[in-house]
C-alpha positions in Angstrom: 93.9 91.5 131.0 90.7 90.4 131.7 90.3 87.4 133.0 86.7 86.6 131.6 87.4 87.2 128.1 87.4 84.0 126.6 88.7 82.9 122.9 86.6 83.8 120.5 86.6 83.6 116.2 84.7 84.6 113.2 84.3 83.3 109.8 85.7 85.8 107.3 83.7 87.0 104.3 85.7 84.3 102.0 86.2 81.6 104.7 83.5 79.6 103.0 85.9 76.3 101.2 86.1 72.9 103.2 89.7 72.8 102.7 90.6 76.4 103.8 90.9 79.8 102.8 92.5 80.9 99.1 93.5 83.8 98.2 94.3 85.4 94.4 96.7 86.2 92.4 95.2 87.7 89.1 93.5 85.5 87.4 95.8 81.8 87.5 97.7 81.7 91.1 96.5 80.7 93.9 98.1 80.5 97.1 96.8 78.8 100.4 96.7 81.8 103.2 98.6 80.5 106.2 97.4 79.0 109.7 96.3 81.9 112.2 96.4 82.2 115.9 92.6 81.6 117.3 92.6 84.5 119.2 90.3 86.8 116.3 89.2 84.4 113.8 88.0 81.4 111.8 89.4 81.2 108.2 88.2 78.0 107.5 85.2 75.5 107.7 88.4 73.0 108.6 89.6 75.3 111.5 87.1 75.5 113.4 84.3 72.9 111.6 83.1 71.7 115.0 81.9 74.8 116.4 80.2 75.8 113.2 78.6 72.7 112.9 76.7 73.0 116.6 75.8 76.6 116.1 74.8 76.1 112.5 75.6 72.9 110.8 72.9 73.5 108.2 75.1 76.7 107.4 78.2 74.3 106.6 76.4 71.6 104.6 74.6 74.9 102.2 78.4 75.7 101.6 79.0 72.4 100.6 76.6 72.0 98.4 77.1 75.3 96.6 80.9 74.7 96.3 79.9 70.9 94.6 77.0 71.0 92.7 78.2 74.3 91.8 75.1 74.5 88.7 72.8 72.2 89.9 72.5 73.8 93.4 69.5 75.2 94.4 69.3 78.7 95.1 66.9 77.9 98.5 68.0 78.1 101.6 67.3 75.7 103.8 70.1 77.2 106.5 70.1 80.5 108.5 73.2 82.6 107.5 76.0 81.6 109.6 77.8 85.6 109.6 76.0 88.5 109.9 76.9 92.0 109.1 74.3 94.4 110.3 74.7 98.4 110.1 73.3 100.2 112.7 73.8 103.9 111.3 74.9 105.0 107.5 76.1 108.2 109.2 79.7 108.7 109.0 81.7 111.7 110.4 84.3 111.2 108.0 84.3 111.8 104.1 86.6 109.1 102.7 87.0 109.5 99.0 85.9 106.0 97.7 82.9 105.6 100.6 80.0 103.8 98.8 77.7 106.6 100.3 78.7 108.7 97.6 77.3 106.6 94.8 73.8 106.1 96.8 71.7 109.0 95.2 68.8 108.2 97.9 70.8 108.3 100.8 69.1 109.7 103.7 70.9 109.8 107.1 69.0 106.9 109.7 69.7 105.1 112.6 68.3 101.7 113.5 66.9 101.8 117.2 68.0 99.1 119.6 63.9 97.6 119.9 64.1 97.6 116.1 67.7 95.9 116.3 66.3 93.1 118.5 62.9 92.5 116.4 65.4 91.5 113.6 67.8 89.3 115.0 66.2 87.2 118.2 63.9 85.1 115.8 67.1 83.5 114.7 70.2 84.9 116.5 70.5 81.3 118.1 72.4 80.0 114.4 74.7 82.8 114.2 78.5 82.6 114.5 79.7 85.7 114.4 77.6 89.6 114.0 79.9 92.3 112.7 77.9 95.6 113.0 78.9 97.4 110.2 77.9 99.1 106.9 78.2 102.4 105.2 78.1 104.6 108.3 80.2 104.7 111.8 79.5 102.5 114.3 80.1 104.5 117.0 77.5 107.4 115.7 75.1 105.5 117.0 73.1 105.5 120.2 72.6 101.8 121.0 76.0 100.8 120.0 77.2 99.5 123.3 73.5 98.1 123.9 73.5 96.1 120.6 76.9 94.6 121.3 76.2 93.5 124.9 72.9 91.7 123.0 74.3 90.3 120.5 77.1 88.5 123.2 74.5 88.2 125.7 72.5 85.9 123.6 75.6 83.9 122.5 76.7 84.7 119.5 80.8 83.2 119.5 81.6 86.4 118.0 80.5 90.1 117.9 82.6 92.9 116.1 82.7 96.4 114.8 84.6 98.1 112.5 85.4 101.6 112.8 87.7 104.5 111.4 88.2 105.1 115.1 88.1 108.9 115.5 85.3 108.9 117.9 87.4 106.3 120.2 87.5 109.4 122.7 89.0 107.8 126.4 85.1 107.9 127.5 84.3 105.9 124.6 87.4 104.1 124.3 87.0 102.8 128.6 83.1 102.0 127.5 83.6 99.8 124.7 86.6 98.2 126.8 84.1 97.6 129.4 81.4 95.8 126.6 81.2 92.2 125.1 83.2 92.7 122.0 85.3 90.4 120.8 87.4 92.4 117.6 87.4 95.8 117.2 88.5 96.5 113.4 90.0 100.3 112.5 90.5 101.4 109.1 93.2 102.8 108.5 94.3 103.0 104.9 97.5 104.8 104.8 100.3 104.3 106.9 102.1 108.0 106.2 100.0 111.0 107.4 99.9 112.5 103.7 98.5 109.7 102.5 95.9 108.7 104.9 94.8 112.7 104.9 94.2 112.1 101.2 92.3 109.0 101.4 90.7 109.7 105.0 90.5 113.2 104.9 91.5 113.5 108.5 94.8 112.9 110.8 96.9 109.8 111.2 98.5 111.5 114.6 94.8 111.7 116.0 93.9 108.5 115.0 96.9 106.9 116.3 97.0 108.7 119.4 93.5 107.3 120.2 94.0 103.2 119.0 97.4 103.0 120.8 95.2 104.1 124.0 92.8 101.5 123.4 94.9 98.4 123.2 96.6 99.7 126.3 93.3 99.7 128.6 91.9 96.5 126.6 92.6 93.2 126.0 89.9 93.2 122.7 92.1 92.2 120.3 92.3 95.0 117.8 93.2 94.5 113.6 93.7 97.2 111.5 91.7 97.4 108.1 93.7 98.3 104.8 91.9 98.9 101.9 94.5 98.7 99.0 94.2 101.0 95.6 96.4 103.5 93.7 97.2 105.8 96.4 98.4 104.0 99.1 99.6 101.1 96.9 103.6 101.8 98.2 103.0 101.5 101.6 101.3 98.5 102.5 104.9 96.9 103.6 104.8 99.7 105.8 101.6 98.7 107.7 102.7 95.3 109.6 105.1 97.9 111.9 102.2 100.2 112.3 100.0 97.5 113.3 103.1 96.0 115.9 103.7 99.8 117.0 99.9 100.4 118.0 99.3 97.1 119.6 97.1 95.5 117.1 96.7 91.6 116.6 96.3 91.7 113.3 96.6 93.6 109.5 93.4 92.9 107.1 93.8 93.8 103.7 91.4 93.7 100.6 90.8 95.7 97.0 89.0 99.3 96.9 86.1 98.5 94.7 85.8 100.4 91.5 82.4 101.5 92.1 82.4 104.2 89.2 85.1 105.5 86.6 86.3 108.0 89.0 87.2 105.3 91.3 89.0 104.0 88.9 90.8 106.5 87.4 91.7 107.7 90.7 92.3 104.7 92.9 91.8 101.4 91.2 94.8 99.2 91.0 94.9 98.4 87.6 95.6 95.8 85.6 99.7 95.5 85.9 99.3 96.0 89.9 95.9 93.3 90.0 98.7 91.3 88.7 100.9 92.2 91.0 99.0 91.5 94.2 99.5 87.9 95.6 103.0 88.7 95.5 102.6 91.5 97.6 100.3 90.0 99.9 103.3 87.0 100.3 105.4 89.8 101.2 103.1 91.0 103.5 102.8 88.2 105.2 105.9 87.5 105.9 106.6 91.0 107.6 103.2 90.1 109.7 105.1 86.8 110.5 108.3 88.8 111.5 106.7 91.4 113.4 103.9 88.4 115.1 101.2 89.7 114.0 97.9 87.7 111.9 97.3 88.1 108.0 94.2 88.2 106.5 94.2 89.1 102.6 90.4 89.2 100.7 90.7 87.6 96.8 91.6 90.6 94.6 88.2 89.0 92.4 86.4 85.4 92.5 85.0 83.6 89.7 82.9 81.7 92.7 80.7 83.5 95.3 78.6 81.6 98.0 78.6 84.5 100.2 74.7 85.5 99.3 74.0 81.8 100.6 75.8 81.8 104.0 76.1 85.2 105.2 73.5 88.1 105.6 73.8 91.5 104.9 70.8 94.1 106.3 71.2 97.6 106.0 69.9 100.2 108.5 66.2 100.1 106.8 66.0 96.3 107.6 66.6 95.4 104.2 68.6 92.5 103.0 71.0 92.9 100.6 73.4 90.8 98.5 77.1 91.4 100.2 78.7 94.0 102.0 79.9 95.5 99.0 76.5 96.2 97.7 74.3 97.7 100.8 72.5 100.2 98.7 70.9 97.6 97.0 68.2 96.1 98.7 66.4 92.6 97.8 64.1 91.8 100.5 61.9 93.7 103.8 63.2 92.1 107.0 61.1 94.0 109.1 57.9 93.3 107.0 58.3 90.0 106.0 60.3 88.5 109.1 64.0 87.2 108.1 63.2 83.7 106.9 61.0 84.5 104.4 63.5 87.6 103.6 65.9 85.3 103.4 64.0 83.2 100.5 62.5 85.8 99.3 61.8 85.9 95.3 64.4 88.8 94.3 67.0 87.3 96.6 67.1 83.7 95.3 67.0 85.3 91.7 70.6 86.9 92.9 71.7 83.7 93.9 70.3 81.9 91.0 72.3 84.2 88.5 75.3 83.3 91.1 74.9 79.8 90.2 74.5 79.5 86.7 77.7 82.4 86.3 75.1 84.9 84.8 76.9 87.2 87.0 74.4 90.1 88.4 75.7 93.7 87.0 76.5 94.7 90.3 79.2 92.2 91.0 80.6 92.7 87.5 80.4 96.4 87.6 82.3 96.4 91.2 84.8 94.2 89.4 84.5 91.7 92.2 83.4 88.9 90.0 84.7 87.5 86.9 84.1 84.6 84.5 87.5 83.1 84.2 86.2 80.5 81.8 87.8 80.3 78.5 86.0 81.9 75.8 84.9 80.2 72.5 87.5 79.4 70.0 90.3 80.1 73.3 90.2 76.1 74.0 
């Protein structure tokens, strides 16, 4: 074990309530997530309020403002974001069926340079509680990924993480990553059997497992496995806790596949029946994770309110500010040209926030079925 590694935390995307984080079961039933071990992440402002306030108290205040004032809140953010997701490259070594790159007609392979990364971040990096280096591509494709990790950690960001498909985690790179100042590695494993994994990821599960096992054997950096729940792998979700344990992982993260277009909806979308079962399945998997001594993190299937663009920033490989991690191909403001703080409160960013506050939800949010208006319709009481 590395003696110099400190306890670290990260604010989850949906960790934007002062009373904890909930996950959603269809339209009406809500269940509080369990308390989790502190080694990987924070799941609420309550859990790590002191740390968050010291790092970015205005960000905490803004989240509370939006949640409490709702339609009366302001789209202007006097705060820097608490969390940043930044895309170091949009190039990937895989071609997964539901990858957002497939729907971007203007897609051009690109990589962010190290100097560009520093120029974007350095003026406001002191406010960030967490940086997640990830986007439409595979972070380990990037030539400067290790320098980016160490630069962010060296500037005092409490939590620096990446999400990888794991296939470029060769022994040499695994050793280099283990020597870095990374604080969490997330691995996308969307199938518990070789057949399902190949159908979704177009590659060999056994090879991935070998890479992950080697990394966890040489490093104490916490590893969590991501599982994008969909119609193809629905019956394998309960197999995942044992797989996480077998690979030496610390946590299982589950989130639903978003239906970006009719093809994905037909082939992989959960459908209404499974959407209704989403929360119940989550509770079963939560119990299985407890039995294995694992942490469990599950995204809401759908939300009726969203505070993400008020407290989190998403910057794509072009240096453009985008609405969220699910809409990376929609550039709203130019960080490189205008500077981050001007872009953070640019006209298109504020218009997007206004639409969320007033529940006139932006079309992209409803198209991917991430957000839905649960207010009774006229005549429904």
